[in-house]
C-alpha positions as CSV (number, residue, x, y, z in Angstrom):
1,X,-4.4,-16.9,-14.5
2,X,-5.6,-16.5,-18.1
3,X,-8.3,-13.9,-19.0
4,X,-10.8,-16.7,-19.2
5,X,-9.9,-17.8,-15.7
6,X,-10.2,-14.2,-14.5
7,X,-13.8,-14.1,-15.5
8,X,-14.4,-17.5,-13.9
9,X,-12.8,-16.2,-10.7
10,X,-15.1,-13.1,-10.8
11,X,-18.2,-15.2,-11.3
12,X,-17.2,-17.6,-8.5
13,X,-17.1,-14.7,-6.1
14,X,-20.2,-13.0,-7.5
15,X,-18.2,-9.9,-8.5
16,X,-19.9,-7.5,-10.8
17,X,-17.2,-4.8,-10.7
18,X,-13.5,-4.7,-11.5
19,X,-11.1,-2.2,-9.9
20,X,-8.0,-1.4,-12.0
21,X,-5.1,-0.2,-9.9
22,X,-1.7,1.2,-11.1
23,X,1.2,2.9,-9.4
24,X,2.1,6.5,-10.2
25,X,5.6,8.1,-10.4
26,X,5.6,8.9,-6.7
27,X,4.5,5.5,-5.5
28,X,0.8,6.1,-4.9
29,X,-1.8,3.7,-6.2
30,X,-4.4,5.1,-8.5
31,X,-7.6,3.3,-9.5
32,X,-10.7,3.2,-11.7
33,X,-13.6,0.9,-11.5
34,X,-15.6,-0.8,-14.3
35,X,-18.7,-3.0,-14.5
36,X,-17.4,-6.4,-15.3
37,X,-19.4,-6.6,-18.5
38,X,-17.4,-3.7,-19.9
39,X,-14.4,-6.0,-20.1
40,X,-13.8,-9.0,-22.3
41,X,-10.8,-11.2,-22.9
42,X,-9.4,-8.7,-25.4
43,X,-9.1,-6.1,-22.6
44,X,-6.1,-8.0,-21.3
45,X,-4.3,-7.3,-24.6
46,X,-5.7,-3.9,-25.5
47,X,-6.1,-2.2,-22.1
48,X,-8.4,0.5,-21.0
49,X,-7.8,4.2,-21.7
50,X,-7.3,7.0,-19.2
51,X,-5.9,10.6,-19.1
52,X,-2.1,10.4,-18.5
53,X,-1.8,14.1,-18.1
54,X,-3.8,14.0,-14.9
55,X,-1.3,11.7,-13.2
56,X,1.5,13.7,-11.6
57,X,4.7,13.7,-13.6
58,X,3.4,11.7,-16.5
59,X,2.2,13.1,-19.8
60,X,1.7,16.5,-21.4
61,X,-1.9,17.4,-22.1
62,X,-1.4,17.2,-25.9
63,X,-0.3,13.6,-25.5
64,X,-2.4,12.5,-22.6
65,X,-3.9,9.3,-23.9
66,X,-2.5,6.2,-22.1
67,X,-3.7,2.6,-21.7
68,X,-3.9,0.5,-18.6
69,X,-3.5,-3.2,-19.4
70,X,-4.7,-5.5,-16.5
71,X,-2.5,-8.4,-15.4
72,X,-4.9,-11.3,-14.7
73,X,-2.3,-13.0,-12.5
74,X,-2.8,-10.2,-9.9
75,X,-6.5,-10.6,-9.5
76,X,-7.9,-10.8,-6.0
77,X,-11.2,-9.8,-4.3
78,X,-10.7,-6.3,-2.8
79,X,-11.2,-6.6,1.0
80,X,-12.6,-3.0,1.4
81,X,-15.4,-2.5,-1.1
82,X,-19.0,-3.0,0.0
83,X,-19.9,-5.0,-3.1
84,X,-17.7,-8.0,-4.3
85,X,-15.1,-6.4,-6.6
86,X,-12.1,-8.0,-8.3
87,X,-9.0,-5.8,-8.0
88,X,-6.4,-6.2,-10.6
89,X,-3.0,-4.4,-11.1
90,X,-2.3,-2.9,-14.5
91,X,0.7,-2.2,-16.7
92,X,0.8,1.2,-18.4
93,X,1.2,1.1,-22.2
94,X,1.5,3.8,-24.9
95,X,-1.6,3.5,-27.1
96,X,0.3,4.3,-30.3
97,X,3.5,2.3,-30.0
98,X,2.1,-0.3,-27.6
99,X,5.4,0.0,-25.7
100,X,5.5,-0.3,-21.9
101,X,5.5,3.2,-20.4
102,X,8.9,4.3,-19.1
103,X,7.5,6.1,-16.1
104,X,5.4,3.2,-14.9
105,X,7.1,1.9,-11.7
106,X,6.0,-1.7,-12.5
107,X,7.7,-1.5,-15.9
108,X,10.9,-0.2,-14.2
109,X,10.8,-3.2,-11.9
110,X,10.4,-5.6,-14.9
111,X,13.2,-3.9,-16.8
112,X,15.5,-4.2,-13.8
113,X,14.7,-8.0,-13.6
114,X,15.3,-8.4,-17.3
115,X,18.7,-6.5,-17.1
116,X,19.7,-8.7,-14.1
117,X,19.1,-11.9,-16.1
118,X,20.6,-10.6,-19.4
119,X,23.8,-9.6,-17.7
120,X,24.1,-12.8,-15.8
121,X,24.1,-11.1,-12.4
122,X,21.4,-13.5,-11.1
123,X,18.4,-15.5,-12.2
124,X,16.2,-14.1,-9.4
125,X,16.2,-11.2,-7.0
126,X,14.4,-11.8,-3.7
127,X,13.4,-8.8,-1.7
128,X,12.4,-8.9,2.0
129,X,11.5,-5.4,3.3
130,X,10.7,-4.5,7.0
131,X,8.5,-1.4,6.8
132,X,7.8,0.7,9.8
133,X,4.8,3.1,10.3
134,X,3.0,5.1,12.9
135,X,-0.7,4.7,13.8
136,X,-2.2,8.1,14.9
137,X,-5.5,9.2,16.2
138,X,-5.6,12.8,15.0
139,X,-3.7,14.7,12.3
140,X,-4.2,18.4,11.6
141,X,-2.2,20.6,9.3
142,X,-2.6,24.0,7.6
143,X,-0.6,26.1,5.2
144,X,-2.6,29.2,4.2
145,X,-2.2,32.9,3.8
146,X,-2.8,33.4,7.5
147,X,-0.2,30.9,8.8
148,X,1.0,27.4,9.0
149,X,0.8,24.6,11.5
150,X,0.7,20.9,12.1
151,X,-0.5,18.8,15.0
152,X,-0.2,15.0,15.7
153,X,-1.9,13.1,18.4
154,X,-2.1,9.5,19.6
155,X,-3.7,7.9,22.7
156,X,-0.3,6.2,23.1
157,X,1.7,9.4,22.9
158,X,4.2,9.9,25.8
159,X,3.0,13.6,25.8
160,X,-0.5,12.4,26.9
161,X,0.4,11.0,30.3
162,X,-1.3,14.1,31.9
163,X,-4.3,14.3,29.6
164,X,-7.8,13.9,31.2
165,X,-9.0,10.6,29.7
166,X,-11.6,9.7,32.3
167,X,-9.6,7.9,33.5
168,X,-6.1,8.2,32.2
169,X,-4.5,4.8,33.1
170,X,-1.0,5.9,32.2
171,X,-0.2,3.1,29.8
172,X,1.9,5.2,27.3
173,X,5.2,4.0,25.9
174,X,7.9,6.6,26.6
175,X,10.0,8.2,23.9
176,X,12.2,5.5,22.4
177,X,10.7,2.9,24.8
178,X,8.1,1.3,22.6
179,X,10.0,-1.8,21.4
180,X,8.2,-5.1,22.2
181,X,6.1,-4.2,25.3
182,X,3.0,-6.3,26.0
183,X,-0.5,-5.0,26.5
184,X,-1.8,-2.7,27.9
185,X,1.2,-0.5,26.8
186,X,1.0,-2.1,23.4
187,X,-2.6,-1.0,22.8
188,X,-2.5,-1.7,19.0
189,X,-1.8,-5.5,19.1
190,X,-5.4,-6.4,17.9
191,X,-5.4,-3.7,15.3
192,X,-2.1,-4.9,13.8
193,X,-3.5,-8.5,14.0
194,X,-6.5,-7.4,11.9
195,X,-4.1,-6.0,9.3
196,X,-2.2,-9.2,9.2
197,X,-5.5,-11.2,8.9
198,X,-6.5,-9.2,5.8
199,X,-3.1,-9.6,4.3
200,X,-3.2,-13.4,4.8
201,X,-6.6,-13.4,3.1
202,X,-4.9,-12.0,0.0
203,X,-2.1,-14.5,0.1
204,X,0.6,-12.3,1.7
205,X,2.8,-14.3,3.9
206,X,3.5,-12.4,7.2
207,X,6.3,-13.5,9.5
208,X,5.7,-11.2,12.5
209,X,4.2,-8.0,13.8
210,X,5.1,-5.9,16.8
211,X,5.3,-2.5,18.4
212,X,8.3,-0.5,17.3
213,X,10.7,1.7,19.4
214,X,8.8,5.0,19.0
215,X,6.0,6.2,21.2
216,X,2.6,7.0,19.7
217,X,1.9,3.7,18.0
218,X,5.0,3.0,15.9
219,X,4.6,-0.5,14.4
220,X,6.2,-3.0,12.1
221,X,4.7,-5.9,10.2
222,X,7.2,-8.1,8.4
223,X,6.5,-10.0,5.2
224,X,8.3,-13.1,3.9
225,X,10.7,-12.3,1.0
226,X,9.4,-12.6,-2.6
227,X,10.8,-12.0,-6.0
228,X,11.2,-8.3,-7.0
229,X,8.0,-7.8,-9.0
230,X,5.8,-9.8,-6.7
231,X,7.1,-8.0,-3.7
232,X,6.6,-4.6,-5.4
233,X,2.9,-5.5,-6.1
234,X,2.6,-7.0,-2.6
235,X,4.0,-3.9,-0.9
236,X,1.4,-1.7,-2.6
237,X,-1.3,-4.1,-1.1
238,X,0.5,-3.9,2.2
239,X,0.2,-0.1,2.4
240,X,-3.4,-0.2,1.1
241,X,-4.4,-2.7,3.7
242,X,-2.8,-1.0,6.6
243,X,-4.2,2.4,5.9
244,X,-7.7,1.1,5.2
245,X,-7.9,-1.2,8.3
246,X,-6.7,1.8,10.4
247,X,-9.4,4.0,8.9
248,X,-12.0,1.4,9.7
249,X,-11.1,1.9,13.3
250,X,-10.9,5.7,13.2
251,X,-7.1,5.8,13.0
252,X,-4.7,7.1,10.4
253,X,-1.4,5.6,9.4
254,X,1.7,7.3,8.0
255,X,4.9,5.8,6.5
256,X,6.7,9.2,6.5
257,X,10.2,8.9,7.9
258,X,10.2,11.3,10.9
259,X,6.7,12.5,12.0
260,X,7.7,13.0,15.7
261,X,10.6,15.3,16.8
262,X,13.2,13.7,19.0
263,X,11.8,10.2,18.8
264,X,12.6,7.2,16.5
265,X,11.7,7.6,12.8
266,X,10.3,5.0,10.5
267,X,12.6,3.1,8.1
268,X,12.5,0.1,5.9
269,X,15.4,-2.4,6.3
270,X,15.5,-4.4,3.1
271,X,17.0,-7.8,2.7
272,X,18.3,-8.9,-0.8
């Protein structure tokens, strides 16, 4: 997509806002939104400025200026904003040297692909991850001067078989017994299905979704393999979609590896 086509795409979808997203050093998406008339075709060469010292692990405050250069090929309509908004992923650039920023994960991925081609290892690297995650109903944590605690809860949790739920129907997958059961034990089929639906709207090819081994809503949604950079961008959308669809339904999602003691953790088998 050219910059001109980007603006035509926005007009076609009646989008008056552009949301610029980029990945920080720890793998979290950051974003900033702009009225579309603030941008022009030159923005896709020059970029938009932001404070790099406020992004964890990036710049010192005396050298904080950075530029986010939108990649028009990544433009989609964001599925979660109330008003039509074009979301676009940005590359981070030094405003003085105009070099790609060494701590930008997207740049690291591009450099890896370039090295692979230059050394003759391969022409293309296809990545097929299988991410796992938990869907929870309540998360509480505290670390203060008076003490520390955390508490996790899920309507599917095996520990809730005796909870007064008016009525408690008992459909809770046991510890390490959550792999592939049908409803009503798999109570999150429709929620995962909505996540898949939103992914497909954005062009993400999904191969399957199912309940995973763990109790308390462990899940897996598998995407079809893509080349390294496309999958890296796509995986950020994957997490964004899953977390926001869950929030829409009063749930919360975590990709952390081991949230529940003595039950299966979440991994990410990756096919190369």
